[in-house]
N, C-alpha and C positions, 0 to 999 in steps of 0.2 A: 855365414850361421848363426855368429853374436846380430847379425842383426835381427835374422827368424825369428834366436828367443823373447832379444824385447818386441818385437812386434805379440809375439805374444802372450807375453807379460800384456801389454798393455790392452789386447783385446779381451782376456778372462778378468780385467781389474776393469776396464768395459762393463762385460755383461753381469760382475759380481753387482757391481753401480746400479746396474737397470734393473736385477732384480729386485732391489732393496725398496724402489719406487713404482714395483708394477701395482698398478691399481686394485684396492680390494677386492672392486668385480671382477679383476679378469686371473683370479684364480682358479687353485681348479675344481669343482663340480660337478657334482654328483646327485642323483633324483633316488626317489624311492619307491622307483619301477611302476607297475599297474597298484592299484587298491586291492587286497584280496576279498572285501566285500564294499558296498555301497548301498546303504539304508534307501530305499525308497520314497522315503514319506519325508514333509518339511518340518523344521523346528521355526522358532521364530528366536532363537538367540542361544546360543551353546557355551560357556563359559570354562566349566570342568567337564569328564566322565571318569567314571569308575569302574572299571570292569571284573565285575562278580565272579567268584572260582568257577560257576559251570556257564564262564562263555559271553552272559550276557552283560553288557552294560547302563548302568544308571546316566540315567541324563536329565539334569533339571534343566526345565524349560522358562525363565520366567516371564516371557511374552507369553506365554498360553497358557504361563499357571498352570506347570501341572511335574510331576516329576515321574517321569518314563521308566519302564524297563526295557532295554530296547533287545530283540535280539535279529546280529546281524546279518545270521546266514540265515532265519527262514523271510526274514524281511519284517517283522510283524513287531509289535511295541504292546506292552498294557500300562498303564494309569496305577501309578502306587499309592495311595491315601486321597484323601480331595482336594476341596477349597476352605477352606474357613478356616478359625479361630481356635475349634476345638484341637483336644491333645493326638488326634491322628489325624489333622489338616494342617495345613498351610495358604499363607497369605501371596508369597510370590517365593519360589524357591527358584532361590540361583544358583547353588555352583554342589556337588558332593566330593566327597573326601573319602578315602579308604579310613576304616579302626581295625586297631586290635581285634582279633574271633573273627572276621569277616563281618566286624559292624560298620555299617556309614554314618559318615555325619553329614547330614543335612544343613546346609544354610538357606532359614524362610528371613527373607529379607524384609516382605508385608506387616509378618506378627513379633518384627525386629528379637529373633531368636533361633538358636541353635539347635536341631532336633538329631536325636541320637535315634537311628534303625537298628533294629540288630541280626546276625546276619537270616531270617526270615523276614527283615523285611517288614516287621512291625515296628512300630515308633513306642519307645519305652522311656524316653527323656528329652524333657528341654531343658534351656535356660540362655539367658537374656544376650543379645549381641553384646548390650553399653549396660557399663555398669563404672560409678565415677560422678564428678560433676562439674563441668569442665569455668563455673563463674567463681571469678576472685574469695578465697576464704573457703573454698570446697572440701569437704568430709577429704576428696580423693581424687587423685589426676582423672579424664577424662578415658578411660581403657573402652573401645569396640576392638572387638574380636573374630573378625570376619578375615578368614582363614585367609593367607595367599599359599598355605604348604601347611601339611601335617606329613609328621614321621610316622615309622611302622611302630612307635614306642603310644604311638597317637596322641603325643603332644604337636600343639594348633604353635604357628607363625602366624604375625603381624606385622606390619609398621605400625610404628605410633604418632598420633595424628598428629601429635606438635598443633591442638585449637584449642583455643583459649577463646573467653568472650572477651578478653581483651589482649593487647601487645600485638609484638611482631609476631610472625611466621619465622619459624625459623629453616635457615636455610641444610640440613640435614634433619635425621629422623631415625630412630631404634631399629633396629629389628628387635621383637620379642619373640622371647619362646614361653608359652604359658602349657605348666606343667601343674599337677598334682603339688609339686613343693612350693607352686607358686608362679610371679613373672618373672624372670632377667632380659638383660637387653645379653643378645649377640655377636651385634654387631651396629656397622654405624653405614647411613646411602644418603647417599646425597638428593633432597626432593625438586623435583620442578617445580618452578618460578612459579608464583601465585598470583592473584589481585586477588584484594578484601576491600568487604563494604558492609555496613554494619546500618542498621536504618531503627529507630523509636527510643521505648528510655527505660528507664532503672529497668519496670517493672513490664515492658512488655516491648523489650528489646530484642529482635534480630539480625541474625552474624551469617553474612553469606561468603565463601572460600571459592574462586574456583584455577585451574591451575591452567598457566602458557601454554596452549598445547603447538607439542613438539621440541620443549625448551631441555636441555641434557637434563636424566634421571637417569639414575644409578636404577638397575633389574638388578634382583632378588632371584633366587631358591633353595630347598631345602630336599636332601636326598633323602633315604629312605634313612641312614643309620643315625638323622640329625646332622648331615654334618650341611653347613650354609655356603652355598655359591654367591658370591659378589660380582656383579660386574660391573668396571666404572664407566660414567660414559661421558667421559673429558679425553681421557689417553687411547681409552678400551683395552681397559686388557681385564682380568679374571683371576678374583684374588677364590680361595677356596679356608677359611676358617672350620679347623675337625672340631671331631668331638670336646678333645683337650685343650679346645682355643688355641691351638698354632695356626699358623696361617701360611700358604704356601702363594705366590706370587706368583701369577704368569707374567708372558713376554707383553710388550702392549701389541696390538695388533696394527698392521697398516687404517691409516685413517683416509675415506675417500667419502670427502663428507657433499653429502647436495644442496646444493643452490634454493630455496625454500618461493616459488610460483605460485601462478594458481592452478595448477594442475594439484601441486603439490598439495595443498593447501584442499580441493579439494575433493582430494582420493582419501585425504586425513579423515574427513566429514562422512563421504561414505562410508570407512571401515567402523568409524563408531558408530554408527544405527543399524552394520551390518552385523556386530560385537553384541549389540541390545541397549548401546547407548552408554554412558558414563553411569557411575555408578555417583547417585546423589544422597546425600547424610543433610541434617538438618537440623540444628539446635533454636529452640524457641522456647520464649520463658514472658509467660501470661501470669498476670499474678505471684509471680513467686515460682509456681509451679512448672517446669522444666521436663518439654515434651523433646523426645528424639524420634526422626523418622528413617526410612529407610527406602530406596528406588531406584531399581535398571530404568535405565531410559530415560535420564538426566538430558539436561544440555541442549542441544538441538540448537543452535542458536545460528544466524549467519554469518559467511567469510569476515566480511566488515565488523560483527561485534566481539571478535577475539584480537589480542595482541600474537604477532608472531613474529618466531626470531627470523635471521639470515637465513639460516642454514639448517638442516636440519642435526641432529645429530649422531655418531654412528651407529646407535645401540636403537630399540623399543626400550623403551623407562614400563618400571611394572614387574609383574608374573616371571619368572625363568623355570618351563619344563622341566625337571631330573629325571632322564629315563633307568628303567633298569640297574643299567649298569656304570649308574652315575654321573654320567656326561650329561654338560646342561645345552638345552639347545639355545643360543641367542640367537632372537629376530634383529639381525639389520635391517637401517633403513636403508633405500633403495631409490632411481628414479622411479616417477610417476609412471604406473605402466610394468614397471620391471615382473621376475617371477618374486617370490615372497624367499624370502632366502634366509638361510639360520648357518649358522656359525657352531658347531661342536666340539665345545672342551674335556680334555680330559680330567682327574681329578690335581693333575700339576696342572692344571692352568693353560694347557698344551694346545692349538687349534689340532685337531685329530681328522675334521674331514668340512665341507661346507655340502649343504645340499640345499637343491629349490625345488620348489612348487610353483605350480601353475599360481599368475598372479592373482592375488586376493586370498588366497589357503592360505587357514595358520595349524599352526600344531594347538591343543589340545588338552594332550593327556597321552598318555601307555597302560598297555596290558603288560603279562607276563612278557610276549616275545611279538606285542608290537604297535605301533605306532597310528592314533587318531589324529584324525585330522576334520578341519570344517571346508567347506566348498560352498559357492554361492551363488544359485540362477540368477538371470536379471532383473528380477523380485528382491535381492537383498534377503532370499530366506535362504536359512540355514538348513545342509547336507552332510552329514555323518558317513563318514569312508572310514575304512581301517586299511594299515600298509602292515609289511610287512620289516618288526623295527631291524634295522643296519648291523651287521654282528661289528 
């Protein structure tokens, strides 16, 4: 009997150790099931969606240079506004965000401005994306207000640029909240590693800063109430910063780092192209005049023109999408060709489920009870799908 109990204790111990080292990809996974709607026409690129109260969806397509109001159920879409530089026009509409009172914030890269549309989709206000001066001795630090999130109160959240005309590039950056009261830093996140080059002289200088692809970078997002989720890329855990500034730290997740070979590099570059390419920000000074430009579709270099790390980090850097139930959907890096994988975390930083999508698909936003996903065809054109939001 004693020997039997000893054997049982040994078996339990072995099973416990085995459970602790189960690879991340072996965890229980679920899918979203079948889509509730698939829009039949393609888009050039989709960064975000904004579901309207009547069920239509606003989509800004920077490659097609159009802002669409999309009826997913009817399979129809209408162009809102037109191309140009006037008050009801845009040059490269890149993203849309919900504002209070049924209004919408449109990111217009080509004109370098943020445009507000009212609930009737009329263009009512614009303001510059960028302010400040990156030059030594400038009156104010450079602020580029391209939103990564907007909360229910209409506050904009963006990451500090950390870019100047001189000096080293910092390895971390602040998450900034832009409100009517001003600008404040709500958290700090790790930046991707970068390369920097300069050309020209004092009165004709150009600075180019490029990220090293697949180097570790914290990702982050914002819930409707203004709480900020931070996903740490080195040990893969989730921090939530509440509106009172208090932080809740989740437990580290199992790491399953993928070695980077040619398939991983090719897949990364293909994904960049499908999503519209990098966001390019240019700063140039000629004869004392500073000019800034913004463009979706930057990049496009060949594999051997990049620096690459040896392994992928556990997570994708950049923006985390947060659903109406305040759950953070974190996209995890997987082997080339594997299904797209999202870990879903609650407000305690605990992993509540893992959801897989067909290879290459990505989550771009939520409605009241819906998940919006972008799929691709063999020509890398974007197609919008809608699924039921898991409870």
